[in-house]
C-alpha positions in Angstrom: 8.2 -5.7 36.9 6.5 -3.6 34.3 3.1 -5.4 34.1 0.3 -4.5 31.6 -3.3 -5.7 31.5 -2.6 -7.2 28.1 0.1 -9.4 29.5 -2.3 -10.5 32.3 -5.0 -11.3 29.8 -2.4 -13.4 27.9 -1.3 -15.2 31.1 -4.9 -15.9 32.1 -6.1 -16.9 28.6 -3.4 -19.6 28.3 -3.2 -20.4 32.0 0.5 -19.6 32.1 0.7 -19.3 35.9 1.6 -21.5 38.8 -1.4 -23.5 40.0 0.0 -25.3 43.1 -1.9 -24.5 46.3 -4.3 -22.7 44.0 -6.7 -20.6 46.0 -8.3 -17.2 46.3 -6.8 -14.4 48.4 -9.3 -15.6 51.1 -7.8 -19.1 51.1 -10.6 -20.8 49.3 -9.7 -23.6 46.9 -9.9 -22.6 43.3 -10.2 -24.6 40.0 -10.4 -23.2 36.5 -12.4 -25.4 34.1 -12.5 -22.8 31.4 -10.8 -19.4 31.2 -13.7 -18.0 29.1 -13.8 -16.2 25.8 -11.6 -13.1 25.5 -13.8 -10.0 25.1 -12.1 -7.1 23.2 -15.2 -4.8 23.4 -16.6 -3.0 26.4 -17.6 -5.0 29.5 -15.8 -7.8 31.4 -12.5 -9.1 29.9 -13.6 -12.8 29.6 -17.1 -14.1 29.1 -18.5 -17.5 30.0 -15.7 -18.8 32.2 -16.4 -21.9 34.3 -14.7 -21.9 37.7 -15.1 -23.9 40.9 -14.6 -22.0 44.1 -14.7 -24.2 47.1 -17.6 -26.6 46.7 -19.5 -24.3 44.3 -19.2 -24.3 40.5 -19.7 -21.0 38.8 -20.3 -19.9 35.2 -19.9 -16.2 34.3 -17.4 -13.4 33.6 -13.9 -12.7 34.7 -12.4 -9.2 35.0 -8.6 -8.6 35.1 -6.7 -5.7 36.6 -3.2 -4.8 37.5 -4.3 -3.6 41.0 -7.5 -4.7 42.6 -8.3 -1.1 43.4 -8.6 -0.5 39.7 -12.1 -2.0 40.0 -13.3 1.1 41.9 -11.2 3.5 39.7 -13.0 2.2 36.6 -16.4 2.5 38.4 -17.2 -1.2 37.9 -18.7 -1.3 41.4 -21.6 0.8 40.1 -21.9 -0.7 36.6 -24.5 -3.5 36.2 -22.5 -4.8 33.2 -20.1 -6.3 35.8 -22.8 -7.8 38.0 -22.1 -11.3 36.6 -18.3 -11.3 37.3 -17.5 -14.5 39.2 -13.7 -13.9 39.7 -11.5 -10.8 39.9 -8.0 -11.7 38.6 -5.3 -9.2 39.7 -1.6 -8.9 39.8 -1.6 -7.0 43.1 -4.4 -7.4 45.6 -4.4 -4.0 47.2 -8.1 -3.6 48.1 -11.3 -5.6 48.5 -13.8 -5.3 45.7 -17.6 -5.5 45.5 -20.2 -6.2 42.9 -22.8 -3.5 42.2 -25.2 -5.2 44.6 -22.6 -5.0 47.4 -21.4 -8.7 47.4 -17.7 -9.3 47.6 -16.0 -10.8 44.6 -13.6 -13.7 44.9 -10.1 -12.6 43.9 -7.1 -14.4 42.5 -3.7 -12.7 42.9 -1.1 -13.6 40.3 1.9 -11.6 41.7 3.9 -14.7 42.8 2.5 -17.1 40.2 3.9 -15.8 36.9 7.2 -17.6 35.9 10.2 -15.3 35.8 11.3 -16.6 32.4 7.9 -16.0 30.9 8.0 -12.4 32.0 11.6 -12.0 30.8 10.6 -13.1 27.3 7.6 -10.8 27.3 9.6 -7.8 28.5 12.3 -8.4 25.9 9.7 -8.9 23.1 7.7 -5.7 23.9 10.4 -3.4 25.4 13.6 -4.7 23.9 15.7 -2.6 21.5 14.5 -3.5 18.1 14.9 -1.7 14.8 12.3 -3.4 12.5 9.7 -5.5 14.4 9.6 -6.7 18.1 10.3 -10.3 17.2 13.0 -9.7 14.6 15.5 -11.9 16.4 13.1 -14.9 16.6 10.5 -14.8 13.8 12.6 -16.6 11.2 13.1 -19.6 13.7 9.4 -20.4 13.8 8.0 -23.3 11.9 6.3 -22.8 8.6 2.9 -24.1 9.8 2.7 -21.4 12.5 3.7 -18.6 10.0 1.5 -19.8 7.2 -1.6 -20.2 9.5 -1.1 -16.7 11.0 -0.4 -15.1 7.6 -3.6 -16.5 6.3 -5.4 -15.1 9.3 -4.0 -11.5 9.0 -4.5 -11.6 5.2 -8.2 -12.4 5.7 -8.4 -9.5 8.2 -6.9 -7.2 5.5 -9.4 -8.4 2.9 -12.3 -8.0 5.3 -11.3 -4.3 5.9 -11.2 -3.7 2.2 -14.4 -5.6 1.7 -16.2 -3.2 4.1 -15.4 -0.4 1.7 -16.7 -2.4 -1.2 -20.0 -3.2 0.5 -20.5 0.4 1.6 -20.1 1.5 -2.0 -22.4 -1.3 -3.1 -25.1 0.1 -0.9 -24.7 3.5 -2.4 -24.9 1.9 -5.9 -28.1 0.0 -4.9 -26.6 -3.4 -5.1 -25.1 -3.0 -8.5 -21.9 -5.0 -8.5 -20.9 -4.1 -12.0 -21.1 -0.3 -11.3 -19.2 -0.7 -8.0 -16.5 -2.8 -9.6 -16.2 -0.2 -12.4 -15.7 2.6 -9.9 -13.0 0.7 -7.9 -11.2 -0.4 -11.0 -11.1 3.1 -12.2 -9.7 4.3 -8.9 -7.0 1.7 -9.0 -6.1 2.7 -12.6 -4.9 5.9 -10.9 -2.2 3.9 -9.0 -2.4 6.0 -5.8 -1.2 9.3 -7.2 -4.3 9.8 -9.4 -6.7 7.4 -7.6 -9.1 10.2 -6.5 -9.6 12.0 -9.8 -10.0 8.6 -11.5 -12.7 7.6 -9.0 -14.4 11.0 -9.4 -14.4 10.6 -13.1 -15.9 7.2 -12.9 -18.6 8.3 -10.5 -19.5 11.2 -12.8 -19.8 8.8 -15.8 -22.1 5.9 -15.0 -21.2 2.6 -16.7 -24.6 2.4 -18.4 -23.8 5.5 -20.5 -20.6 3.8 -21.7 -22.5 0.7 -22.5 -24.9 2.6 -24.7 -21.9 3.8 -26.8 -19.9 0.6 -26.7 -19.9 0.1 -30.5 -18.2 3.5 -30.9 -14.6 3.6 -29.6 -14.3 7.3 -30.3 -17.4 8.0 -28.1 -16.0 5.9 -25.3 -12.7 7.8 -25.4 -14.4 11.1 -25.7 -16.6 10.4 -22.7 -13.7 9.3 -20.5 -11.3 12.1 -21.5 -14.2 14.6 -21.4 -15.4 13.7 -18.0 -11.8 13.8 -16.8 -11.7 17.5 -17.7 -9.1 16.9 -20.4 -10.9 18.3 -23.4 -11.4 22.0 -22.4 -8.4 23.3 -24.4 -8.1 24.3 -28.1 -6.1 21.5 -29.7 -3.9 21.4 -32.8 -3.9 17.6 -33.4 -6.9 16.1 -35.2 -7.5 13.3 -32.7 -8.1 15.5 -29.6 -10.2 17.9 -31.8 -12.4 15.0 -32.8 -12.7 13.9 -29.1 -13.7 17.4 -28.1 -16.4 17.6 -30.8 -17.8 14.2 -29.9 -17.7 15.0 -26.2 -19.5 18.3 -26.7 -22.4 16.4 -28.3 -22.4 13.6 -25.7 -22.1 15.9 -22.8 -25.3 17.7 -23.8 -27.1 14.5 -24.6 -26.5 12.9 -21.2 -26.3 16.2 -19.2 -22.8 15.5 -17.9 -20.5 17.6 -15.8 -16.8 17.0 -16.0 -14.4 17.0 -13.0 -11.8 19.7 -12.7 -8.6 19.1 -14.8 -6.4 20.5 -12.0 -7.1 17.4 -9.9 -4.8 15.3 -12.1 -1.1 15.1 -11.2 1.6 14.8 -13.8 4.6 15.9 -11.6 7.2 13.3 -10.5 5.5 10.6 -12.6 7.2 8.6 -15.3 5.5 9.5 -18.6 4.2 5.9 -18.9 2.1 6.7 -15.8 0.8 10.1 -16.9 -3.0 10.2 -16.4 -3.5 10.7 -20.1 -1.9 7.3 -20.8 -3.9 5.7 -17.9 -7.1 7.2 -19.2 -6.4 5.9 -22.7 -5.7 2.4 -21.3 -8.9 2.6 -19.2 -10.9 3.6 -22.3 -9.4 0.7 -24.3 -10.4 -1.7 -21.6 -14.0 -0.4 -21.6 -14.1 -0.8 -25.3 -12.8 -4.4 -25.2 -14.8 -5.7 -22.2 -18.4 -5.3 -21.4 -19.7 -6.4 -18.0 -16.2 -7.0 -16.8 -17.1 -8.1 -13.3 -19.3 -10.9 -14.7 -16.4 -12.1 -16.7 -14.2 -12.1 -13.5 -16.8 -14.2 -11.8 -17.1 -16.7 -14.7 -13.3 -17.3 -15.1 -12.5 -20.4 -13.0 -8.8 -20.5 -13.5 -7.3 -17.5 -11.7 -4.2 -17.7 -13.9 -6.4 -16.7 -16.8 -7.6 -13.4 -15.1 -4.5 -11.4 -16.4 -5.8 -12.1 -19.9 -8.6 -9.6 -19.3 -6.0 -6.8 -19.3 -3.2 -8.2 -21.4 -2.9 -7.0 -25.0 -5.2 -4.0 -24.5 -4.4 -1.7 -27.5 -4.8 2.1 -26.9 -5.7 4.5 -29.7 -2.7 4.7 -32.1 -2.6 8.5 -31.4 -0.7 7.6 -28.2 2.0 5.6 -30.0 4.1 8.8 -30.1 2.4 11.0 -27.5 2.1 11.2 -23.7 0.1 14.4 -23.7 -2.2 16.0 -26.3 -0.4 18.0 -28.9 3.0 17.0 -27.7 4.9 14.5 -29.9 7.4 12.2 -28.3 9.5 9.2 -29.2 7.4 6.2 -30.2 6.9 3.8 -27.3 4.5 1.0 -26.4 1.6 2.2 -24.2 0.0 -1.1 -23.3 -0.5 -2.1 -19.7 2.7 -3.7 -18.4 2.7 -6.9 -16.3 3.5 -4.9 -13.1 0.5 -2.6 -13.7 -1.8 -5.6 -14.4 -0.6 -7.3 -11.2 -1.5 -4.2 -9.2 -5.0 -4.2 -10.7 -5.4 -7.9 -10.0 -4.3 -7.5 -6.4 -6.2 -4.3 -5.5 -9.4 -4.8 -7.5 -10.1 -8.4 -8.6 -8.8 -10.2 -5.5 -10.7 -7.7 -3.3 -13.9 -8.0 -5.2 -13.8 -11.8 -5.4 -13.4 -11.9 -1.6 -16.1 -9.3 -1.1 -18.6 -11.1 -3.4 -17.9 -14.4 -1.7 -18.3 -12.9 1.8 -21.4 -11.0 0.9 -23.1 -14.0 -0.7 -21.6 -16.5 1.8 -19.9 -18.4 -1.0 -16.5 -19.8 0.0 -15.7 -20.6 -3.6 -15.1 -17.0 -4.5 -13.2 -16.3 -1.2 -10.9 -19.2 -2.1 -10.4 -17.9 -5.6 -9.4 -14.6 -4.2 -6.7 -16.2 -2.0 -5.6 -18.4 -4.9 -5.3 -15.3 -7.1 -3.0 -13.7 -4.5 -1.0 -16.8 -4.3 -0.5 -16.7 -8.1 0.8 -13.1 -8.1 4.4 -12.2 -7.3 5.2 -10.6 -4.0 5.2 -6.8 -3.8 8.4 -4.8 -3.5 8.4 -2.0 -0.9 10.3 -1.0 2.2 8.2 -3.1 4.6 8.7 -6.2 2.5 12.4 -5.4 2.4 12.5 -5.1 6.2 10.9 -8.5 6.6 13.4 -9.9 4.2 16.2 -8.5 6.3 15.0 -10.5 9.3 14.6 -13.7 7.3 11.0 -13.6 6.1 10.6 -13.5 2.3 7.4 -12.8 0.5 7.3 -15.2 -2.5 3.7 -14.2 -3.5 1.2 -11.4 -3.1 -0.6 -13.6 -0.6 2.5 -13.3 1.7 3.4 -9.7 1.0 -0.2 -8.5 1.7 -0.2 -10.5 4.9 3.2 -9.0 5.9 1.8 -5.5 5.3 -1.1 -6.1 7.5 1.1 -7.7 10.2 3.4 -4.7 10.2 0.9 -2.0 10.1 -1.7 -3.4 12.5 0.3 -5.6 14.9 4.1 -4.9 14.9 3.8 -1.1 14.8 1.5 -1.2 17.9 3.4 -4.1 19.5 0.3 -6.3 19.7 2.5 -9.3 20.2 0.1 -10.8 22.7 -2.6 -10.9 20.0 -0.3 -12.3 17.4 0.3 -16.0 16.9 4.0 -15.3 16.2 4.4 -13.5 19.5 2.5 -16.2 21.4 4.7 -18.9 20.0 7.9 -17.0 20.9 6.7 -16.4 24.4 5.9 -20.1 24.9 9.3 -21.2 23.7 11.4 -22.5 26.6 
């Protein structure tokens, strides 16, 4: 048998072992009242277990190893963090073990107590030949309740990770939610390829400067294109020449320094996604919406949130342009539904969750989840792979959960920490 400590943790946690003639290796009767709380940090593997050994009831920690001799190999015999261990659970009892104060530790050996069919299912799940995910042959057979509950759990884990980045930026911005939202929204306007220069541009151009010029659309456009480093050339068209003139004035007024133009990427992008077009859309959004995050918080119906972005009209100069001084065929440059959905998913849903988490208001957390439920599922290779094994993502709620599941559980074969894996292992 190829035994791992993770598997032994799983067996102990759910008591999936034979308990007839249950006793320690020294022949003392053993009863488990509570397996304890699984500890994934340093220290003993399970805390606050309750166990009766002989006539004495104990409360304390449990440590688990493949071989009993691992206790000494890991130097637990000299580590006071392990002085409250009341039971040593091992697969193979190959050596006596002692607490740091020299007392022997009662030991339970599991070698002949693990059912063969349980191990067979575990081995097939973790080490079987799979092409997509470890449980690809079984996941579609699970009940909807198990899947939905677990998807919610991993989705919340994903949002909590993203929330950590928001809170970190919030601290830098001295608790200013509007400024932090503005910076993240800008980064997401870059749609991965130009996320960094968009974020740098926003950080170089505080929102309060834009607010001071809100009544002047040309000034807003000049500030955004200027800080993006896009106005350093000599232009032929009147519009960019006006932008440059306006920016030169505003740059001196506010003592601004633009980012480098070379940071922006145009290669291998559809013209509709050129940074010039995204910057024009971002400028149009700033012109049309003041204190945008406050509006996000105030809108109760998540289905109304797309209206914040829908119908944004960029400067008419871009009707037949994708770059300055380069005419093109006329085409609409408004934000499409797919782009709006990306902004809703990556910015609004994350900020609603972060705000609710930070202020301990479940209302905003629930709105974040409802927003994701209202958005269509994403389309990418991971989602296609899950579809191939019978799991379809009907909403962004589900597609985001599947991305988290694949990247942080399936890829590392953390089946024993996954409710799907647990359910499959327990199936007879």
